Each structure stands twice: as structure tokens, then as C-alpha cells.
CHARMM internal coordinates of N, CA and C (Angstrom, degrees):
IC EDIT
DIST 1 N 1 CA 1.4568
DIST 1 CA 1 C 1.5292
ANGL 1 N 1 CA 1 C 110.08
DIST 1 C 2 N 1.3319
ANGL 1 CA 1 C 2 N 115.29
DIHE 1 N 1 CA 1 C 2 N -43.65
DIST 2 N 2 CA 1.4593
ANGL 1 C 2 N 2 CA 119.51
DIHE 1 CA 1 C 2 N 2 CA 179.76
DIST 2 CA 2 C 1.5215
ANGL 2 N 2 CA 2 C 111.17
DIHE 1 C 2 N 2 CA 2 C -64.25
DIST 2 C 3 N 1.3329
ANGL 2 CA 2 C 3 N 117.22
DIHE 2 N 2 CA 2 C 3 N -36.01
DIST 3 N 3 CA 1.4539
ANGL 2 C 3 N 3 CA 121.23
DIHE 2 CA 2 C 3 N 3 CA 178.66
DIST 3 CA 3 C 1.5294
ANGL 3 N 3 CA 3 C 110.54
DIHE 2 C 3 N 3 CA 3 C -63.05
DIST 3 C 4 N 1.3216
ANGL 3 CA 3 C 4 N 116.01
DIHE 3 N 3 CA 3 C 4 N -42.39
DIST 4 N 4 CA 1.4644
ANGL 3 C 4 N 4 CA 120.87
DIHE 3 CA 3 C 4 N 4 CA 178.48
DIST 4 CA 4 C 1.5230
ANGL 4 N 4 CA 4 C 109.82
DIHE 3 C 4 N 4 CA 4 C -64.59
DIST 4 C 5 N 1.3324
ANGL 4 CA 4 C 5 N 116.48
DIHE 4 N 4 CA 4 C 5 N -44.67
DIST 5 N 5 CA 1.4657
ANGL 4 C 5 N 5 CA 120.67
DIHE 4 CA 4 C 5 N 5 CA -179.79
DIST 5 CA 5 C 1.5259
ANGL 5 N 5 CA 5 C 110.31
DIHE 4 C 5 N 5 CA 5 C -60.55
DIST 5 C 6 N 1.3179
ANGL 5 CA 5 C 6 N 117.11
DIHE 5 N 5 CA 5 C 6 N -44.26
DIST 6 N 6 CA 1.4672
ANGL 5 C 6 N 6 CA 120.82
DIHE 5 CA 5 C 6 N 6 CA -178.63
DIST 6 CA 6 C 1.5217
ANGL 6 N 6 CA 6 C 112.62
DIHE 5 C 6 N 6 CA 6 C -65.53
DIST 6 C 7 N 1.3306
ANGL 6 CA 6 C 7 N 118.11
DIHE 6 N 6 CA 6 C 7 N -22.90
DIST 7 N 7 CA 1.4545
ANGL 6 C 7 N 7 CA 121.66
DIHE 6 CA 6 C 7 N 7 CA 179.31
DIST 7 CA 7 C 1.5289
ANGL 7 N 7 CA 7 C 112.15
DIHE 6 C 7 N 7 CA 7 C -80.12
DIST 7 C 8 N 1.3025
ANGL 7 CA 7 C 8 N 116.98
DIHE 7 N 7 CA 7 C 8 N -11.94
DIST 8 N 8 CA 1.4691
ANGL 7 C 8 N 8 CA 120.40
DIHE 7 CA 7 C 8 N 8 CA -179.57
DIST 8 CA 8 C 1.5241
ANGL 8 N 8 CA 8 C 110.72
DIHE 7 C 8 N 8 CA 8 C -74.29
DIST 8 C 9 N 1.3336
ANGL 8 CA 8 C 9 N 115.31
DIHE 8 N 8 CA 8 C 9 N 156.82
DIST 9 N 9 CA 1.4648
ANGL 8 C 9 N 9 CA 119.44
DIHE 8 CA 8 C 9 N 9 CA 173.66
DIST 9 CA 9 C 1.5221
ANGL 9 N 9 CA 9 C 108.67
DIHE 8 C 9 N 9 CA 9 C -71.29
DIST 9 C 10 N 1.3059
ANGL 9 CA 9 C 10 N 117.04
DIHE 9 N 9 CA 9 C 10 N 163.45
DIST 10 N 10 CA 1.4694
ANGL 9 C 10 N 10 CA 121.10
DIHE 9 CA 9 C 10 N 10 CA -179.47
DIST 10 CA 10 C 1.5275
ANGL 10 N 10 CA 10 C 111.35
DIHE 9 C 10 N 10 CA 10 C -59.24
DIST 10 C 11 N 1.3261
ANGL 10 CA 10 C 11 N 116.80
DIHE 10 N 10 CA 10 C 11 N -40.24
DIST 11 N 11 CA 1.4650
ANGL 10 C 11 N 11 CA 119.97
DIHE 10 CA 10 C 11 N 11 CA 179.76
DIST 11 CA 11 C 1.5265
ANGL 11 N 11 CA 11 C 110.35
DIHE 10 C 11 N 11 CA 11 C -64.40
DIST 11 C 12 N 1.3281
ANGL 11 CA 11 C 12 N 116.61
DIHE 11 N 11 CA 11 C 12 N -42.73
DIST 12 N 12 CA 1.4558
ANGL 11 C 12 N 12 CA 119.38
DIHE 11 CA 11 C 12 N 12 CA 179.52
DIST 12 CA 12 C 1.5229
ANGL 12 N 12 CA 12 C 111.47
DIHE 11 C 12 N 12 CA 12 C -68.15
DIST 12 C 13 N 1.3208
ANGL 12 CA 12 C 13 N 117.72
DIHE 12 N 12 CA 12 C 13 N -33.33
DIST 13 N 13 CA 1.4673
ANGL 12 C 13 N 13 CA 120.35
DIHE 12 CA 12 C 13 N 13 CA 175.67
DIST 13 CA 13 C 1.5190
ANGL 13 N 13 CA 13 C 110.01
DIHE 12 C 13 N 13 CA 13 C -61.85
DIST 13 C 14 N 1.3352
ANGL 13 CA 13 C 14 N 116.34
DIHE 13 N 13 CA 13 C 14 N -42.64
DIST 14 N 14 CA 1.4660
ANGL 13 C 14 N 14 CA 120.40
DIHE 13 CA 13 C 14 N 14 CA 178.60
DIST 14 CA 14 C 1.5271
ANGL 14 N 14 CA 14 C 110.89
DIHE 13 C 14 N 14 CA 14 C -60.94
DIST 14 C 15 N 1.3252
ANGL 14 CA 14 C 15 N 116.05
DIHE 14 N 14 CA 14 C 15 N -42.08
DIST 15 N 15 CA 1.4642
ANGL 14 C 15 N 15 CA 120.36
DIHE 14 CA 14 C 15 N 15 CA 179.97
DIST 15 CA 15 C 1.5231
ANGL 15 N 15 CA 15 C 110.68
DIHE 14 C 15 N 15 CA 15 C -64.23
DIST 15 C 16 N 1.3295
ANGL 15 CA 15 C 16 N 116.92
DIHE 15 N 15 CA 15 C 16 N -45.08
DIST 16 N 16 CA 1.4611
ANGL 15 C 16 N 16 CA 120.98
DIHE 15 CA 15 C 16 N 16 CA 179.76
DIST 16 CA 16 C 1.5221
ANGL 16 N 16 CA 16 C 110.33
DIHE 15 C 16 N 16 CA 16 C -60.89
DIST 16 C 17 N 1.3374
ANGL 16 CA 16 C 17 N 116.77
DIHE 16 N 16 CA 16 C 17 N -42.50
DIST 17 N 17 CA 1.4620
ANGL 16 C 17 N 17 CA 120.14
DIHE 16 CA 16 C 17 N 17 CA 179.49
DIST 17 CA 17 C 1.5237
ANGL 17 N 17 CA 17 C 111.75
DIHE 16 C 17 N 17 CA 17 C -65.05
DIST 17 C 18 N 1.3364
ANGL 17 CA 17 C 18 N 117.27
DIHE 17 N 17 CA 17 C 18 N -39.84
DIST 18 N 18 CA 1.4633
ANGL 17 C 18 N 18 CA 120.50
DIHE 17 CA 17 C 18 N 18 CA 178.38
DIST 18 CA 18 C 1.5325
ANGL 18 N 18 CA 18 C 111.25
DIHE 17 C 18 N 18 CA 18 C -65.21
DIST 18 C 19 N 1.3168
ANGL 18 CA 18 C 19 N 117.00
DIHE 18 N 18 CA 18 C 19 N -41.20
DIST 19 N 19 CA 1.4636
ANGL 18 C 19 N 19 CA 120.58
DIHE 18 CA 18 C 19 N 19 CA 178.16
DIST 19 CA 19 C 1.5264
ANGL 19 N 19 CA 19 C 110.23
DIHE 18 C 19 N 19 CA 19 C -64.34
DIST 19 C 20 N 1.3323
ANGL 19 CA 19 C 20 N 116.24
DIHE 19 N 19 CA 19 C 20 N -44.31
DIST 20 N 20 CA 1.4658
ANGL 19 C 20 N 20 CA 119.76
DIHE 19 CA 19 C 20 N 20 CA -179.92
DIST 20 CA 20 C 1.5259
ANGL 20 N 20 CA 20 C 110.72
DIHE 19 C 20 N 20 CA 20 C -62.27
DIST 20 C 21 N 1.3212
ANGL 20 CA 20 C 21 N 117.33
DIHE 20 N 20 CA 20 C 21 N -40.83
DIST 21 N 21 CA 1.4665
ANGL 20 C 21 N 21 CA 120.91
DIHE 20 CA 20 C 21 N 21 CA 179.06
DIST 21 CA 21 C 1.5237
ANGL 21 N 21 CA 21 C 110.58
DIHE 20 C 21 N 21 CA 21 C -65.50
DIST 21 C 22 N 1.3273
ANGL 21 CA 21 C 22 N 117.60
DIHE 21 N 21 CA 21 C 22 N -41.01
DIST 22 N 22 CA 1.4662
ANGL 21 C 22 N 22 CA 119.69
DIHE 21 CA 21 C 22 N 22 CA -179.87
DIST 22 CA 22 C 1.5256
ANGL 22 N 22 CA 22 C 111.13
DIHE 21 C 22 N 22 CA 22 C -67.14
DIST 22 C 23 N 1.3279
ANGL 22 CA 22 C 23 N 117.41
DIHE 22 N 22 CA 22 C 23 N -35.44
DIST 23 N 23 CA 1.4627
ANGL 22 C 23 N 23 CA 120.72
DIHE 22 CA 22 C 23 N 23 CA 176.04
DIST 23 CA 23 C 1.5278
ANGL 23 N 23 CA 23 C 109.72
DIHE 22 C 23 N 23 CA 23 C -64.79
DIST 23 C 24 N 1.3230
ANGL 23 CA 23 C 24 N 116.07
DIHE 23 N 23 CA 23 C 24 N -42.74
DIST 24 N 24 CA 1.4706
ANGL 23 C 24 N 24 CA 120.32
DIHE 23 CA 23 C 24 N 24 CA 179.52
DIST 24 CA 24 C 1.5302
ANGL 24 N 24 CA 24 C 110.58
DIHE 23 C 24 N 24 CA 24 C -62.45
DIST 24 C 25 N 1.3191
ANGL 24 CA 24 C 25 N 117.15
DIHE 24 N 24 CA 24 C 25 N -44.10
DIST 25 N 25 CA 1.4661
ANGL 24 C 25 N 25 CA 121.10
DIHE 24 CA 24 C 25 N 25 CA 179.22
DIST 25 CA 25 C 1.5275
ANGL 25 N 25 CA 25 C 110.43
DIHE 24 C 25 N 25 CA 25 C -63.37
DIST 25 C 26 N 1.3236
ANGL 25 CA 25 C 26 N 116.62
DIHE 25 N 25 CA 25 C 26 N -41.79
DIST 26 N 26 CA 1.4681
ANGL 25 C 26 N 26 CA 120.10
DIHE 25 CA 25 C 26 N 26 CA 179.54
DIST 26 CA 26 C 1.5252
ANGL 26 N 26 CA 26 C 111.21
DIHE 25 C 26 N 26 CA 26 C -64.65
DIST 26 C 27 N 1.3231
ANGL 26 CA 26 C 27 N 117.18
DIHE 26 N 26 CA 26 C 27 N -40.59
DIST 27 N 27 CA 1.4582
ANGL 26 C 27 N 27 CA 120.32
DIHE 26 CA 26 C 27 N 27 CA 179.10
DIST 27 CA 27 C 1.5293
ANGL 27 N 27 CA 27 C 110.95
DIHE 26 C 27 N 27 CA 27 C -65.37
DIST 27 C 28 N 1.3186
ANGL 27 CA 27 C 28 N 116.90
DIHE 27 N 27 CA 27 C 28 N -39.15
DIST 28 N 28 CA 1.4615
ANGL 27 C 28 N 28 CA 119.86
DIHE 27 CA 27 C 28 N 28 CA 178.66
DIST 28 CA 28 C 1.5266
ANGL 28 N 28 CA 28 C 110.76
DIHE 27 C 28 N 28 CA 28 C -68.05
DIST 28 C 29 N 1.3242
ANGL 28 CA 28 C 29 N 116.83
DIHE 28 N 28 CA 28 C 29 N -35.92
DIST 29 N 29 CA 1.4625
ANGL 28 C 29 N 29 CA 120.55
DIHE 28 CA 28 C 29 N 29 CA 179.55
DIST 29 CA 29 C 1.5237
ANGL 29 N 29 CA 29 C 110.94
DIHE 28 C 29 N 29 CA 29 C -65.41
DIST 29 C 30 N 1.3145
ANGL 29 CA 29 C 30 N 117.11
DIHE 29 N 29 CA 29 C 30 N -35.81
DIST 30 N 30 CA 1.4691
ANGL 29 C 30 N 30 CA 120.92
DIHE 29 CA 29 C 30 N 30 CA 179.16
DIST 30 CA 30 C 1.5269
ANGL 30 N 30 CA 30 C 110.27
DIHE 29 C 30 N 30 CA 30 C -66.30
DIST 30 C 31 N 1.3120
ANGL 30 CA 30 C 31 N 117.30
DIHE 30 N 30 CA 30 C 31 N -33.86
DIST 31 N 31 CA 1.4654
ANGL 30 C 31 N 31 CA 121.55
DIHE 30 CA 30 C 31 N 31 CA -179.46
DIST 31 CA 31 C 1.5248
ANGL 31 N 31 CA 31 C 112.24
DIHE 30 C 31 N 31 CA 31 C -71.81
DIST 31 C 32 N 1.3319
ANGL 31 CA 31 C 32 N 117.06
DIHE 31 N 31 CA 31 C 32 N -25.41
DIST 32 N 32 CA 1.4569
ANGL 31 C 32 N 32 CA 121.36
DIHE 31 CA 31 C 32 N 32 CA -177.13
DIST 32 CA 32 C 1.5272
ANGL 32 N 32 CA 32 C 109.86
DIHE 31 C 32 N 32 CA 32 C -80.74
DIST 32 C 33 N 1.3301
ANGL 32 CA 32 C 33 N 117.27
DIHE 32 N 32 CA 32 C 33 N 137.14
DIST 33 N 33 CA 1.4665
ANGL 32 C 33 N 33 CA 118.67
DIHE 32 CA 32 C 33 N 33 CA 174.93
DIST 33 CA 33 C 1.5311
ANGL 33 N 33 CA 33 C 109.73
DIHE 32 C 33 N 33 CA 33 C -67.87
DIST 33 C 34 N 1.2950
ANGL 33 CA 33 C 34 N 115.11
DIHE 33 N 33 CA 33 C 34 N 146.11
DIST 34 N 34 CA 1.4497
ANGL 33 C 34 N 34 CA 120.33
DIHE 33 CA 33 C 34 N 34 CA -179.20
DIST 34 CA 34 C 1.5257
ANGL 34 N 34 CA 34 C 109.12
DIHE 33 C 34 N 34 CA 34 C -78.30
DIST 34 C 35 N 1.3208
ANGL 34 CA 34 C 35 N 117.14
DIHE 34 N 34 CA 34 C 35 N 122.49
DIST 35 N 35 CA 1.4607
ANGL 34 C 35 N 35 CA 121.80
DIHE 34 CA 34 C 35 N 35 CA -179.94
DIST 35 CA 35 C 1.5218
ANGL 35 N 35 CA 35 C 108.80
DIHE 34 C 35 N 35 CA 35 C -104.36
DIST 35 C 36 N 1.3100
ANGL 35 CA 35 C 36 N 115.23
DIHE 35 N 35 CA 35 C 36 N 101.45
DIST 36 N 36 CA 1.4535
ANGL 35 C 36 N 36 CA 120.19
DIHE 35 CA 35 C 36 N 36 CA 176.66
DIST 36 CA 36 C 1.5191
ANGL 36 N 36 CA 36 C 109.04
DIHE 35 C 36 N 36 CA 36 C -95.46
DIST 36 C 37 N 1.3187
ANGL 36 CA 36 C 37 N 116.52
DIHE 36 N 36 CA 36 C 37 N 143.69
DIST 37 N 37 CA 1.4686
ANGL 36 C 37 N 37 CA 117.56
DIHE 36 CA 36 C 37 N 37 CA 177.92
DIST 37 CA 37 C 1.5209
ANGL 37 N 37 CA 37 C 110.14
DIHE 36 C 37 N 37 CA 37 C -64.33
DIST 37 C 38 N 1.3255
ANGL 37 CA 37 C 38 N 115.49
DIHE 37 N 37 CA 37 C 38 N 143.77
DIST 38 N 38 CA 1.4637
ANGL 37 C 38 N 38 CA 119.53
DIHE 37 CA 37 C 38 N 38 CA 178.36
DIST 38 CA 38 C 1.5227
ANGL 38 N 38 CA 38 C 108.39
DIHE 37 C 38 N 38 CA 38 C -70.10
DIST 38 C 39 N 1.3155
ANGL 38 CA 38 C 39 N 116.01
DIHE 38 N 38 CA 38 C 39 N 145.31
DIST 39 N 39 CA 1.4718
ANGL 38 C 39 N 39 CA 118.63
DIHE 38 CA 38 C 39 N 39 CA 179.27
DIST 39 CA 39 C 1.5311
ANGL 39 N 39 CA 39 C 110.10
DIHE 38 C 39 N 39 CA 39 C -59.35
DIST 39 C 40 N 1.3085
ANGL 39 CA 39 C 40 N 114.82
DIHE 39 N 39 CA 39 C 40 N 137.33
DIST 40 N 40 CA 1.4593
ANGL 39 C 40 N 40 CA 121.02
DIHE 39 CA 39 C 40 N 40 CA 179.89
DIST 40 CA 40 C 1.5351
ANGL 40 N 40 CA 40 C 108.16
DIHE 39 C 40 N 40 CA 40 C -79.18
DIST 40 C 41 N 1.3194
ANGL 40 CA 40 C 41 N 116.41
DIHE 40 N 40 CA 40 C 41 N 121.37
DIST 41 N 41 CA 1.4628
ANGL 40 C 41 N 41 CA 119.44
DIHE 40 CA 40 C 41 N 41 CA -177.29
DIST 41 CA 41 C 1.5297
ANGL 41 N 41 CA 41 C 112.50
DIHE 40 C 41 N 41 CA 41 C -68.76
DIST 41 C 42 N 1.3484
ANGL 41 CA 41 C 42 N 117.24
DIHE 41 N 41 CA 41 C 42 N -16.39
DIST 42 N 42 CA 1.4550
ANGL 41 C 42 N 42 CA 119.13
DIHE 41 CA 41 C 42 N 42 CA 179.37
DIST 42 CA 42 C 1.5237
ANGL 42 N 42 CA 42 C 111.85
DIHE 41 C 42 N 42 CA 42 C -88.74
DIST 42 C 43 N 1.3339
ANGL 42 CA 42 C 43 N 117.53
DIHE 42 N 42 CA 42 C 43 N -10.06
DIST 43 N 43 CA 1.4596
ANGL 42 C 43 N 43 CA 120.71
DIHE 42 CA 42 C 43 N 43 CA 179.97
DIST 43 CA 43 C 1.5190
ANGL 43 N 43 CA 43 C 109.79
DIHE 42 C 43 N 43 CA 43 C -71.74
DIST 43 C 44 N 1.2991
ANGL 43 CA 43 C 44 N 115.74
DIHE 43 N 43 CA 43 C 44 N 142.91
DIST 44 N 44 CA 1.4677
ANGL 43 C 44 N 44 CA 120.06
DIHE 43 CA 43 C 44 N 44 CA 177.53
DIST 44 CA 44 C 1.5061
ANGL 44 N 44 CA 44 C 108.97
DIHE 43 C 44 N 44 CA 44 C -94.46
DIST 44 C 45 N 1.3126
ANGL 44 CA 44 C 45 N 115.31
DIHE 44 N 44 CA 44 C 45 N 143.54
DIST 45 N 45 CA 1.4552
ANGL 44 C 45 N 45 CA 119.14
DIHE 44 CA 44 C 45 N 45 CA 179.23
DIST 45 CA 45 C 1.5118
ANGL 45 N 45 CA 45 C 109.01
DIHE 44 C 45 N 45 CA 45 C -100.48
DIST 45 C 46 N 1.2981
ANGL 45 CA 45 C 46 N 115.23
DIHE 45 N 45 CA 45 C 46 N 141.60
DIST 46 N 46 CA 1.4772
ANGL 45 C 46 N 46 CA 120.06
DIHE 45 CA 45 C 46 N 46 CA -178.90
DIST 46 CA 46 C 1.5024
ANGL 46 N 46 CA 46 C 110.49
DIHE 45 C 46 N 46 CA 46 C -88.11
END
COOR INIT
IC SEED 1 N 1 CA 1 C
IC BUILD
């Protein structure tokens, strides 16, 4: 894998790293519980 990565151009290496980072961030976000704000009791409902 490293051999393939090293054969890429610098621009393509940057793209691969950005994609890998975005995948990592997305995976971490899935692990986190979703924190929604509690409904405001003073808000009026339509």
C-alpha cells in the first residue's frame, strides 16, 4: 500500500490524505451519540 502511495504525484497524495481524513472524521461522528437540543418549553408550536 505504501509503495502505491509513494508512486502517486504530490497532488494525488494530498487528495488521498484528505479523503482518508474525511473518512476518519465520518467514522468518529457515527460513534458519537447525537446530541439534539432539548425542546424549549417557552417556544410556541404552530
